[in-house]
C-alpha positions as a Markdown table, in Angstrom:
| # | Residue | x | y | z |
|---|---|---|---|---|
| 1 | Unk | 118.4 | 117.7 | 74.6 |
| 2 | Unk | 115.9 | 116.8 | 77.3 |
| 3 | Unk | 116.8 | 114.0 | 79.6 |
| 4 | Unk | 113.8 | 111.8 | 78.5 |
| 5 | Unk | 114.8 | 112.2 | 74.9 |
| 6 | Unk | 118.4 | 111.3 | 75.7 |
| 7 | Unk | 117.3 | 108.1 | 77.6 |
| 8 | Unk | 114.9 | 107.2 | 74.7 |
| 9 | Unk | 117.6 | 107.6 | 72.1 |
| 10 | Unk | 120.2 | 105.8 | 74.1 |
| 11 | Unk | 118.2 | 102.7 | 75.2 |
| 12 | Unk | 116.8 | 102.1 | 71.8 |
| 13 | Unk | 120.2 | 101.1 | 70.5 |
| 14 | Unk | 121.8 | 99.4 | 73.5 |
| 15 | Unk | 123.4 | 96.0 | 73.4 |
| 16 | Unk | 124.4 | 94.1 | 76.6 |
| 17 | Unk | 127.5 | 92.0 | 76.4 |
| 18 | Unk | 129.1 | 89.8 | 79.0 |
| 19 | Unk | 132.9 | 89.2 | 78.9 |
| 20 | Unk | 133.9 | 86.8 | 81.7 |
| 21 | Unk | 137.1 | 85.3 | 83.0 |
| 22 | Unk | 139.3 | 88.3 | 82.5 |
| 23 | Unk | 140.9 | 88.1 | 86.0 |
| 24 | Unk | 140.7 | 91.8 | 86.8 |
| 25 | Unk | 143.9 | 92.4 | 88.5 |
| 26 | Unk | 144.3 | 96.0 | 89.8 |
| 27 | Unk | 141.5 | 95.9 | 92.3 |
| 28 | Unk | 139.8 | 93.2 | 94.4 |
| 29 | Unk | 136.3 | 94.1 | 95.6 |
| 30 | Unk | 132.8 | 92.8 | 95.5 |
| 31 | Unk | 131.6 | 96.3 | 94.6 |
| 32 | Unk | 130.7 | 96.9 | 91.0 |
| 33 | Unk | 132.7 | 99.6 | 89.2 |
| 34 | Unk | 130.9 | 101.5 | 86.5 |
| 35 | Unk | 133.1 | 103.1 | 83.8 |
| 36 | Unk | 131.7 | 105.1 | 80.9 |
| 37 | Unk | 133.6 | 105.5 | 77.7 |
| 38 | Unk | 132.4 | 108.3 | 75.4 |
| 39 | Unk | 133.9 | 108.6 | 72.0 |
| 40 | Unk | 133.9 | 110.4 | 68.6 |
| 41 | Unk | 135.7 | 109.8 | 65.3 |
| 42 | Unk | 136.1 | 111.7 | 62.0 |
| 43 | Unk | 134.7 | 114.9 | 63.3 |
| 44 | Unk | 136.6 | 116.7 | 60.4 |
| 45 | Unk | 136.4 | 120.2 | 61.9 |
| 46 | Unk | 132.6 | 120.3 | 62.0 |
| 47 | Unk | 132.0 | 122.9 | 64.7 |
| 48 | Unk | 128.5 | 124.1 | 63.9 |
| 49 | Unk | 125.3 | 122.1 | 63.5 |
| 50 | Unk | 124.3 | 121.2 | 60.0 |
| 51 | Unk | 121.9 | 123.9 | 58.5 |
| 52 | Unk | 118.2 | 123.4 | 58.8 |
| 53 | Unk | 117.9 | 122.9 | 55.0 |
| 54 | Unk | 120.6 | 120.2 | 54.8 |
| 55 | Unk | 119.1 | 117.2 | 52.8 |
| 56 | Unk | 120.6 | 114.5 | 55.1 |
| 57 | Unk | 121.4 | 116.0 | 58.5 |
| 58 | Unk | 119.2 | 119.0 | 59.1 |
| 59 | Unk | 120.0 | 120.7 | 62.4 |
| 60 | Unk | 122.2 | 117.8 | 63.5 |
| 61 | Unk | 125.5 | 117.8 | 65.2 |
| 62 | Unk | 127.5 | 120.7 | 66.6 |
| 63 | Unk | 130.1 | 121.0 | 69.3 |
| 64 | Unk | 127.8 | 122.9 | 71.7 |
| 65 | Unk | 125.2 | 120.1 | 71.7 |
| 66 | Unk | 127.9 | 117.4 | 72.1 |
| 67 | Unk | 129.4 | 119.3 | 75.0 |
| 68 | Unk | 125.9 | 119.5 | 76.7 |
| 69 | Unk | 125.5 | 115.7 | 76.3 |
| 70 | Unk | 128.9 | 115.0 | 77.7 |
| 71 | Unk | 128.2 | 117.3 | 80.7 |
| 72 | Unk | 124.9 | 115.5 | 81.3 |
| 73 | Unk | 126.5 | 112.1 | 81.2 |
| 74 | Unk | 129.3 | 113.1 | 83.6 |
| 75 | Unk | 126.6 | 114.2 | 86.0 |
| 76 | Unk | 125.1 | 110.7 | 85.9 |
| 77 | Unk | 128.5 | 109.0 | 86.3 |
| 78 | Unk | 131.7 | 111.0 | 87.1 |
| 79 | Unk | 133.8 | 108.0 | 86.0 |
| 80 | Unk | 134.1 | 109.0 | 82.3 |
| 81 | Unk | 136.8 | 108.8 | 79.7 |
| 82 | Unk | 136.3 | 110.9 | 76.6 |
| 83 | Unk | 138.2 | 109.6 | 73.5 |
| 84 | Unk | 138.6 | 110.3 | 69.8 |
| 85 | Unk | 139.7 | 108.0 | 67.0 |
| 86 | Unk | 141.3 | 110.4 | 64.6 |
| 87 | Unk | 140.6 | 112.8 | 61.7 |
| 88 | Unk | 139.9 | 115.7 | 64.0 |
| 89 | Unk | 141.1 | 118.0 | 61.2 |
| 90 | Unk | 140.0 | 118.9 | 57.7 |
| 91 | Unk | 136.5 | 119.4 | 56.3 |
| 92 | Unk | 135.3 | 122.9 | 57.0 |
| 93 | Unk | 136.7 | 126.5 | 56.7 |
| 94 | Unk | 137.5 | 126.4 | 60.4 |
| 95 | Unk | 140.4 | 124.2 | 59.7 |
| 96 | Unk | 141.5 | 126.3 | 56.6 |
| 97 | Unk | 141.6 | 129.4 | 58.7 |
| 98 | Unk | 142.8 | 128.2 | 62.1 |
| 99 | Unk | 144.8 | 125.1 | 61.2 |
| 100 | Unk | 143.2 | 122.9 | 63.9 |
| 101 | Unk | 143.6 | 125.4 | 66.8 |
| 102 | Unk | 139.9 | 125.8 | 67.3 |
| 103 | Unk | 139.2 | 122.1 | 67.2 |
| 104 | Unk | 141.8 | 121.3 | 69.9 |
| 105 | Unk | 140.7 | 124.2 | 72.1 |
| 106 | Unk | 137.1 | 123.0 | 72.0 |
| 107 | Unk | 138.3 | 119.4 | 72.8 |
| 108 | Unk | 140.1 | 120.9 | 75.8 |
| 109 | Unk | 137.0 | 122.6 | 76.9 |
| 110 | Unk | 135.0 | 119.3 | 76.6 |
| 111 | Unk | 137.6 | 117.5 | 78.6 |
| 112 | Unk | 138.9 | 114.9 | 76.0 |
| 113 | Unk | 141.3 | 112.5 | 77.6 |
| 114 | Unk | 143.0 | 110.7 | 74.7 |
| 115 | Unk | 143.0 | 110.8 | 70.9 |
| 116 | Unk | 144.8 | 109.0 | 68.1 |
| 117 | Unk | 146.1 | 110.3 | 64.7 |
| 118 | Unk | 144.0 | 110.0 | 61.6 |
| 119 | Unk | 145.4 | 110.5 | 58.1 |
| 120 | Unk | 143.8 | 113.9 | 57.7 |
| 121 | Unk | 145.5 | 115.1 | 60.9 |
| 122 | Unk | 148.7 | 115.4 | 58.8 |
| 123 | Unk | 147.0 | 117.8 | 56.4 |
| 124 | Unk | 149.0 | 120.8 | 57.7 |
| 125 | Unk | 152.1 | 118.7 | 57.9 |
| 126 | Unk | 154.1 | 117.4 | 60.9 |
| 127 | Unk | 154.7 | 121.0 | 62.0 |
| 128 | Unk | 151.1 | 122.0 | 61.8 |
| 129 | Unk | 150.1 | 119.0 | 63.9 |
| 130 | Unk | 152.8 | 119.7 | 66.4 |
| 131 | Unk | 151.7 | 123.3 | 66.8 |
| 132 | Unk | 148.3 | 122.2 | 67.9 |
| 133 | Unk | 149.5 | 119.3 | 70.0 |
| 134 | Unk | 151.4 | 121.8 | 72.1 |
| 135 | Unk | 148.0 | 123.4 | 73.2 |
| 136 | Unk | 146.2 | 120.1 | 73.7 |
| 137 | Unk | 145.3 | 119.1 | 77.2 |
| 138 | Unk | 144.6 | 115.6 | 76.1 |
| 139 | Unk | 147.1 | 112.9 | 75.2 |
| 140 | Unk | 147.9 | 111.7 | 71.6 |
| 141 | Unk | 148.6 | 108.0 | 71.2 |
| 142 | Unk | 149.8 | 106.1 | 68.1 |
| 143 | Unk | 151.6 | 102.8 | 68.4 |
| 144 | Unk | 152.1 | 101.9 | 64.7 |
| 145 | Unk | 153.3 | 105.3 | 63.5 |
| 146 | Unk | 157.0 | 105.5 | 64.4 |
| 147 | Unk | 157.6 | 109.2 | 64.8 |
| 148 | Unk | 161.0 | 109.0 | 66.4 |
| 149 | Unk | 162.7 | 110.7 | 63.4 |
| 150 | Unk | 160.2 | 113.5 | 63.3 |
| 151 | Unk | 159.3 | 116.6 | 65.3 |
| 152 | Unk | 156.4 | 114.7 | 66.8 |
| 153 | Unk | 158.9 | 112.6 | 68.9 |
| 154 | Unk | 158.1 | 113.1 | 72.5 |
| 155 | Unk | 154.6 | 114.5 | 71.8 |
| 156 | Unk | 153.0 | 111.2 | 70.6 |
| 157 | Unk | 153.1 | 108.1 | 72.8 |
| 158 | Unk | 152.3 | 104.5 | 71.8 |
| 159 | Unk | 149.9 | 104.1 | 74.8 |
| 160 | Unk | 148.7 | 105.7 | 78.0 |
| 161 | Unk | 147.2 | 104.3 | 81.2 |
| 162 | Unk | 144.3 | 106.0 | 83.0 |
| 163 | Unk | 143.1 | 105.0 | 86.4 |
| 164 | Unk | 139.4 | 105.7 | 86.9 |
| 165 | Unk | 137.7 | 104.8 | 90.2 |
| 166 | Unk | 140.5 | 102.3 | 90.9 |
| 167 | Unk | 140.2 | 100.7 | 87.4 |
| 168 | Unk | 143.4 | 100.6 | 85.3 |
| 169 | Unk | 142.5 | 101.4 | 81.7 |
| 170 | Unk | 145.2 | 101.0 | 79.0 |
| 171 | Unk | 144.7 | 102.9 | 75.7 |
| 172 | Unk | 146.8 | 102.6 | 72.6 |
| 173 | Unk | 146.4 | 104.0 | 69.1 |
| 174 | Unk | 146.6 | 102.6 | 65.5 |
| 175 | Unk | 146.6 | 104.4 | 62.2 |
| 176 | Unk | 145.9 | 103.5 | 58.6 |
| 177 | Unk | 148.6 | 103.0 | 56.0 |
| 178 | Unk | 149.9 | 106.4 | 55.0 |
| 179 | Unk | 151.2 | 105.6 | 51.6 |
| 180 | Unk | 148.6 | 106.7 | 49.0 |
| 181 | Unk | 146.7 | 108.7 | 51.5 |
| 182 | Unk | 149.2 | 111.3 | 52.9 |
| 183 | Unk | 151.7 | 113.2 | 50.9 |
| 184 | Unk | 155.3 | 112.3 | 52.0 |
| 185 | Unk | 156.0 | 116.0 | 52.6 |
| 186 | Unk | 153.3 | 116.1 | 55.2 |
| 187 | Unk | 154.2 | 113.0 | 57.2 |
| 188 | Unk | 157.9 | 113.2 | 56.5 |
| 189 | Unk | 159.9 | 110.4 | 58.2 |
| 190 | Unk | 156.8 | 108.8 | 59.9 |
| 191 | Unk | 157.2 | 105.0 | 59.5 |
| 192 | Unk | 154.0 | 102.9 | 59.3 |
| 193 | Unk | 154.3 | 99.6 | 61.2 |
| 194 | Unk | 152.1 | 96.5 | 60.9 |
| 195 | Unk | 149.0 | 97.1 | 63.0 |
| 196 | Unk | 148.4 | 93.5 | 63.9 |
| 197 | Unk | 151.9 | 92.9 | 65.2 |
| 198 | Unk | 151.9 | 96.2 | 67.1 |
| 199 | Unk | 148.4 | 95.6 | 68.6 |
| 200 | Unk | 149.5 | 92.2 | 69.7 |
| 201 | Unk | 152.5 | 93.7 | 71.5 |
| 202 | Unk | 150.6 | 96.7 | 73.0 |
| 203 | Unk | 147.7 | 94.6 | 74.3 |
| 204 | Unk | 150.1 | 92.1 | 75.9 |
| 205 | Unk | 152.0 | 94.9 | 77.5 |
| 206 | Unk | 149.0 | 96.6 | 78.9 |
| 207 | Unk | 147.1 | 93.5 | 80.0 |
| 208 | Unk | 149.9 | 91.3 | 81.4 |
| 209 | Unk | 152.8 | 93.6 | 82.2 |
| 210 | Unk | 151.0 | 96.8 | 83.2 |
| 211 | Unk | 148.1 | 94.8 | 84.7 |
| 212 | Unk | 145.3 | 96.8 | 83.1 |
| 213 | Unk | 141.7 | 95.8 | 83.8 |
| 214 | Unk | 140.5 | 97.3 | 80.4 |
| 215 | Unk | 142.4 | 97.5 | 77.2 |
| 216 | Unk | 141.1 | 99.9 | 74.6 |
| 217 | Unk | 142.4 | 100.4 | 71.0 |
| 218 | Unk | 141.8 | 103.8 | 69.3 |
| 219 | Unk | 141.8 | 102.7 | 65.7 |
| 220 | Unk | 141.9 | 104.7 | 62.5 |
| 221 | Unk | 142.2 | 101.6 | 60.4 |
| 222 | Unk | 138.6 | 101.5 | 59.2 |
| 223 | Unk | 135.7 | 99.2 | 60.2 |
| 224 | Unk | 135.7 | 96.8 | 57.2 |
| 225 | Unk | 136.4 | 96.7 | 53.4 |
| 226 | Unk | 134.1 | 94.8 | 51.2 |
| 227 | Unk | 136.3 | 95.0 | 48.1 |
| 228 | Unk | 139.5 | 94.4 | 50.0 |
| 229 | Unk | 138.7 | 91.6 | 52.4 |
| 230 | Unk | 142.3 | 91.1 | 53.4 |
| 231 | Unk | 143.0 | 94.7 | 54.2 |
| 232 | Unk | 143.5 | 95.2 | 57.9 |
| 233 | Unk | 140.5 | 96.7 | 59.5 |
| 234 | Unk | 138.9 | 96.7 | 62.9 |
| 235 | Unk | 137.0 | 93.4 | 62.3 |
| 236 | Unk | 140.2 | 91.6 | 61.3 |
| 237 | Unk | 142.2 | 93.2 | 64.0 |
| 238 | Unk | 139.8 | 91.9 | 66.6 |
| 239 | Unk | 139.9 | 88.4 | 65.1 |
| 240 | Unk | 143.7 | 88.2 | 64.8 |
| 241 | Unk | 144.6 | 89.6 | 68.3 |
| 242 | Unk | 143.9 | 89.0 | 72.0 |
| 243 | Unk | 143.7 | 91.0 | 75.2 |
| 244 | Unk | 141.7 | 93.9 | 73.7 |
| 245 | Unk | 138.3 | 94.6 | 75.2 |
| 246 | Unk | 137.2 | 97.5 | 73.0 |
| 247 | Unk | 138.2 | 98.8 | 69.6 |
| 248 | Unk | 136.9 | 102.4 | 69.0 |
| 249 | Unk | 137.2 | 102.9 | 65.2 |
| 250 | Unk | 137.4 | 105.6 | 62.6 |
| 251 | Unk | 138.3 | 106.3 | 59.0 |
| 252 | Unk | 135.5 | 104.6 | 57.1 |
| 253 | Unk | 132.7 | 106.8 | 58.6 |
| 254 | Unk | 130.7 | 103.8 | 59.6 |
| 255 | Unk | 127.5 | 104.5 | 61.5 |
| 256 | Unk | 126.9 | 101.7 | 64.1 |
| 257 | Unk | 123.8 | 101.9 | 66.2 |
| 258 | Unk | 125.4 | 99.7 | 68.8 |
| 259 | Unk | 128.8 | 98.0 | 69.2 |
| 260 | Unk | 129.6 | 94.9 | 67.0 |
| 261 | Unk | 130.8 | 91.9 | 68.9 |
| 262 | Unk | 133.7 | 89.9 | 67.4 |
| 263 | Unk | 135.6 | 86.9 | 68.6 |
| 264 | Unk | 139.3 | 87.2 | 69.2 |
| 265 | Unk | 142.1 | 84.6 | 68.6 |
| 266 | Unk | 141.4 | 83.0 | 72.0 |
| 267 | Unk | 137.6 | 82.8 | 71.4 |
| 268 | Unk | 136.8 | 85.8 | 73.7 |
| 269 | Unk | 134.6 | 88.7 | 72.9 |
| 270 | Unk | 135.8 | 92.1 | 71.6 |
| 271 | Unk | 133.6 | 95.1 | 71.2 |
| 272 | Unk | 134.0 | 97.3 | 68.2 |
| 273 | Unk | 132.3 | 100.7 | 67.8 |
| 274 | Unk | 132.3 | 103.6 | 65.4 |
| 275 | Unk | 129.9 | 106.5 | 65.2 |
| 276 | Unk | 130.1 | 107.7 | 61.7 |
| 277 | Unk | 131.5 | 111.2 | 61.1 |
| 278 | Unk | 131.1 | 115.0 | 61.5 |
| 279 | Unk | 130.1 | 114.8 | 65.2 |
| 280 | Unk | 126.6 | 113.6 | 64.3 |
| 281 | Unk | 126.7 | 110.9 | 67.0 |
| 282 | Unk | 128.4 | 110.4 | 70.3 |
| 283 | Unk | 129.5 | 106.9 | 71.2 |
| 284 | Unk | 128.8 | 105.5 | 74.6 |
| 285 | Unk | 130.1 | 102.3 | 76.2 |
| 286 | Unk | 129.3 | 101.5 | 79.8 |
| 287 | Unk | 131.5 | 98.9 | 81.5 |
| 288 | Unk | 130.5 | 97.2 | 84.8 |
| 289 | Unk | 133.4 | 95.5 | 86.5 |
| 290 | Unk | 133.7 | 93.3 | 89.6 |
| 291 | Unk | 136.8 | 91.3 | 90.6 |
| 292 | Unk | 135.6 | 88.3 | 88.5 |
| 293 | Unk | 133.4 | 89.6 | 85.7 |
| 294 | Unk | 133.2 | 92.4 | 83.1 |
| 295 | Unk | 129.9 | 93.3 | 81.4 |
| 296 | Unk | 129.1 | 96.1 | 79.1 |
| 297 | Unk | 126.5 | 97.9 | 77.1 |
| 298 | Unk | 126.8 | 100.4 | 74.3 |
| 299 | Unk | 124.9 | 102.9 | 72.3 |
| 300 | Unk | 125.2 | 105.6 | 69.7 |
| 301 | Unk | 123.6 | 108.8 | 70.9 |
| 302 | Unk | 122.3 | 111.2 | 68.2 |
| 303 | Unk | 123.6 | 114.7 | 68.7 |
| 304 | Unk | 120.8 | 117.0 | 67.7 |
């Protein structure tokens, strides 16, 4: 993609959001820090672009094009984190043949930093997921899947902390209820924990005990559910919790042109973003931080 096309597609769907009064604690400087968060979700083993004759997405997507976009953005701003919100596996013959190995190796090459577990990431069972995690250069986080009694113990953490240009960024993961979605033989003794309770604890730990300047939730809960309004989703999670700055979502394959802004339990703003599925879009959130203020802007970048 040519640079002018990238700028055009990005700026067309940008929303500027100001989040003030956070008391950024790990650095004190008048200089503005610029952190770029890039993200994907529900890629589902789509490695190649869609064919030219596809009725909905002709010539769209593809890992090579996504990698080129990521490389271009990193040249603009080296202070980048690259995240994924789950369902990396299942959807094309690449997964059937290679069991996720190709997906993880390509993510390594693109420099992914952190991902969370989606329900389809269990499709080759605990052992299949573990096999691929052993080759991953990125971290896997999931706070509400208790995997202590499985082979994943020690390979999946509830949260991680990244320091980028002096900014402490806490990242934790949440997954959807497994019952009814994942066969017990695939997830074995994985225990699903209430995501609101866990998110409350994780966000408090990261914000107040670990003194993180940004708190990000990688969520595979789903954006919203019209027919099940009480089912926990990203919208309700934002409303019922506090101390979270950004929820990067997955599971419902929701295409958002720009982040949605919700109000948390303290009346503060929370960004929620999700970029559909199959690697068709790359999410981008830019945070600008000083010692007293946090502002952000977000966009969905078309990969094609």
